[in-house]
Each structure stands twice: as structure tokens, then as C-alpha cells.
N, C-alpha and C positions, 0 to 999 in steps of 0.2 A: 432961686426959683423953688428949691424945698419949701422955702418960708411962706411963699406965695401958693404952693399948691396946696399945702397945709391949710392955710386960711381959707381959700377956695373952697375945700371940702368940708370943712368945719361952719362956714357961711351956709353951703347948701343944706348940711344936716339941721342948722337952726331954722332955715327957711322952711324945710320939710316938715319940721316940728310944729312950727307955727301954723302952716298950713294945714296939718292934721287936726290940730288944737281948734283950728276956726271951723273946720268942717264939721268936728263933734260938736262944739257948742251950737251951730246952726242947725245940724240934725235934731238935738235934744230940744231947742228951742222949738222949732216946728212942730215938733211930736206934742210938748205939751200945750202950745197955743191952739193946736186944732183939735187936741183931745179932751180940752174942758168944755169945749162947745157942744151941746147937743146935736143929735143924738148920742147916746153912749151903749156900748156893745157889751151889755152886762153877761151874756153867755160867755165871751172871751175873758171878762174879768174873773167870773167862777173858774174857768177852766184853768187860766193861770195861777187863780188861788190855790187849787188843788195840785197842779204841777209845781209850784215855787214853794207852797208851805207844807202840804201833806207829806209829798214824795221826798222833801229835804229831811224829815225828820230823822229816818234812822241813821244815815251817815254823820249828820248833826250830833244824835244822841250817841253813838258809840265813840266817836272822836272824844266828845266832853268828857264822857265817864272815865276812859282810859287815861285821858288827860290828867284828871284829878287823881288817880290812882298814882300814876308815875310821879307827879309833883309832889305828893305826900310823901312817898318814899324818898325821893330827893331830897326835900327840906329836911325830913327826918335825919338822914344821914349828916347833913350840916350841922342842924341845928344842936343836935345832941352833943357835940363837941363843946358846945357853950351851955349846956343845960337849959336850953331855951325851947324845950319841945312843945309847951304850953302855947307859943305862938305860931304854931302850925296851922291851927283850924283859921285865924285871921288871915294869916298871910294866902290860904288856899282861896280863901272868901274874897279877897282883895285883888289877887290875881285874875281870877276868873271873870269877876265883874267889871272890872277896869279893863284888862287886856286880853286875856286869852280866849275869853266866851267870843266877844265880838269880831276877833282877827280870825280864831279858828273855824268857827263857823262860818263867816264869810269866805274864806279861803276855800272850804269844802264845798259850798253852795256855788262859787265860783267855777270850780272844776267840775261839778255835774249839771250846773244849771246854765252857766254860761256857754259852755260847749254845745249843750244841747239846743239852746236857743239860738245861738249862730248857724248852727249844722241845718236847724230846720228852717230859719228866713233865707240861709244861704242858698237853700235847694230851691225854694219858692223863687228866689231872685234867678238863679240861672236857668231854670226852668220855665220861666216867665209867667209865673202864677202871680207874680205881684203886678206885672203889666196886666194881668186879666182883671185884677181887682179894680185899678183904675179905669179900666174899659167899663166896669159895671157901675162907675160913680161910686166907688167905694175907695175912700183916701187910707192907702196902706199905712201912713203913718199912725191914724187913728184906730185903725182895726187891728194893727199887728204890734205897733210900738207902745203905745199909751196904756194899754191894759196891762202889760209887763212892767212899765215903769211904776205904777201907781201900785200895783199888788207886790212888787219886790221890794220897793222904800216901805211899804205898811207892814208886810208880814216878816221882814228880816228881824225887826226888834225881838216878835216873838220867838222866832228861832234863837235869837242870843239868848232871850230870858231861859229858855229850856236848856241852853247849853250851861248856862250859869247853875242852874239847879242840878243837873245831873252831874257836871264836874264837881261841885262841892259834895254830892252825894256819893261820888266815886272816892274821894279823899275821907269822906267818914267811913265807908267800909273799910278801906285800909287802916285807916288809923284805927278804929275801934276793934275789928275784927282779926287783923295781922300784926299791928305793932302794940296793941293792949291798953289803948287809951279808954278812960272811962266815958262811957256814952253821953250821959248828963252833961259832964264837963266839956266835952269834946263841942255839944251843940251849944253850950253856954259861951263857950270861947269863940265859936263862929259868929254869932249874932251880936256879941258885947260890942264889938267894933266895927258894926255894919251900920252904915249910913245910906239914907236915900241917893244921894249925890252919886254914889259908887256904882249904883245899879241904873240910874237915870243916865249918866254918862256913856255907860255901855250900849243902853238901848241908841241914843244919838248917833254912836257909832255904827251901830247896826243899821240904821236907816240910811245913814250916808253910803255906806259900803254896799248896800242894796240897789240903792239908786246908780250906782257906780256899775255894778255887775250887769244889770239889765240895760244900761246904756250902751256898754261897750258891746254886750253881746247882741243887740239889736243893730248898732252901727256897724260891725264889722259883717253881719250878716247882709245888710243892704249893700255893703261895699264888695261883697264877694263877685267875682269875675273868673271866667275861664274855665268853666265846667266843675267836675269833681274836685281837681287838685286844688282849684280857686277855694272852694268851700272847706277844705282840709287846711289850707294855709290860714284862712280867716277864723276858723275855729281854734288854730293855735294861738293866731294872735290875739284873740279876745280872751282867753285865759290867762296868757303871759302879761297882756296889759292889765286887766283886772286885779291880777294879783299884785304887781308892781304898784299900782295906783293905790290898792288897799294898803300897803305896808307904808307908802309915803303918806297918805291921808292920816293914816295911824299915829304916825309922829306928830303930825301937826296938831290933829285934834288934841292928843294928850297934852301938848304943850299949851293949847288954848284953855283946855278944859281944868287943868290942874296946875 
């Protein structure tokens, strides 16, 4: 009986996972298919550009610059044992552009933007504002979801690029003004091993993660029910699911791209 019960619970979990995955896929597909057909809500796209891009700059920038500083100190403590301090600038550059830039920027945006997006749409859902849009012949997916999907996918690479620059700059500050590296040598060692693919791969990751963040935020918002408690639960699910998917996709994309 114990084995039967275990298999039953495992099967139910797997079926629920497939059901949720299918629902998300259908939701995103409908949003894209309805959104690419005119008319376009340019005011909503501009609003989401400000919300996603401009207001995310402070948290992304602070995270990047302090991460670059901390990484430089940690690398120095390890590399100095092998007299390989000269490799620190290259390591910081590669780590930020390939991995830490897109992942950290996306996780911070998921925590700030994903929660806000889910709470906003979830509140509209439980207060029947989304039903009011439908009554006014406005497609909620086209008006609420598509502008977020398109702006999140297009703007996240720019946030990743800013994250890369500030992270490398943070490493430069610590390396030159605290550890005593020569400024010209540090800059030379930073760029001597830089390749365009290092930066491009991070931007690809950023666009993918931005799409994931906005997709999960909108889906969880539209799935909200049960009043304020349901909105809070959906907000938590959005941030957790986005973070897990980002880390999972990061491993897959790293394997594919490199």
C-alpha cells in the first residue's frame, strides 16, 4: 500500500506539473498571437518601458558594483597564493559578462518587477477590473500582458549590459585603489581577453530571463483568486517560480552557448 500511495502522489504531482506547464504555454501563446495584431497600445508600452527599464536601474546598478568589488577581493585572496594576480581583471570580466551579470540582474528584477507586476494584475483580477476591460471590448491579454512581455524581453539585455559595465567598474575600483594594481595594466588585462561572444551570450540570457519574468508575473496575476490573500500567494509564487526557472535556464543556456 505504501508503494501504491507513493506512486499515486508522484503521479498526481507530475500531472499537475504538466497541467500548469500547458496552461502557461497557452496563456503566453494567446498573449503573443493577440498582441502582434494591430492596434498597439503604445502608451502601455511606454509606461512599461519606464517601469521595467528606468526604475530597475538603481537596484541593478548597486548589485553589480558591489558584486564586482566583492569578487575582486575574493579572487585576490585566492590568486595571490599562486602569484596569478594578473589574471584577476580577465576573470572578473568573463564572470560578469557570461554569468553574474545576466543572472544577478534578472534575479533582482524578478524580485522587484515580478512581484509588482503580479500584485498589480492580481488586484485588477480580484476587483473585476479585467472583466471590465473585456466588457469595453479591450482584450486584457493584448492590453496588459503583451506590452510587458515585449518590453521585458527587449529591455533586459540593456540592464544586463549596464550590470556588466558597473560590475567590471566595481572590480576596477577595488583592484586599483585598494589592492594597488596599476590602472593601465588593469584596464589592458580586462580587455585583452574580451570576446564579443562573451557579451552577446549574456545579452541572450538577459532577453530570455526577461521574457520569463514577465510571463510568470502576468500569468500568476491572471491566476489570482481569493481576494488579498490570493494576490499575496500569487506574488510569492511569481517570484519563486521566476527565480527557479532563471537558474534552471542559466544552466541550460550555459551548456548550449559554451
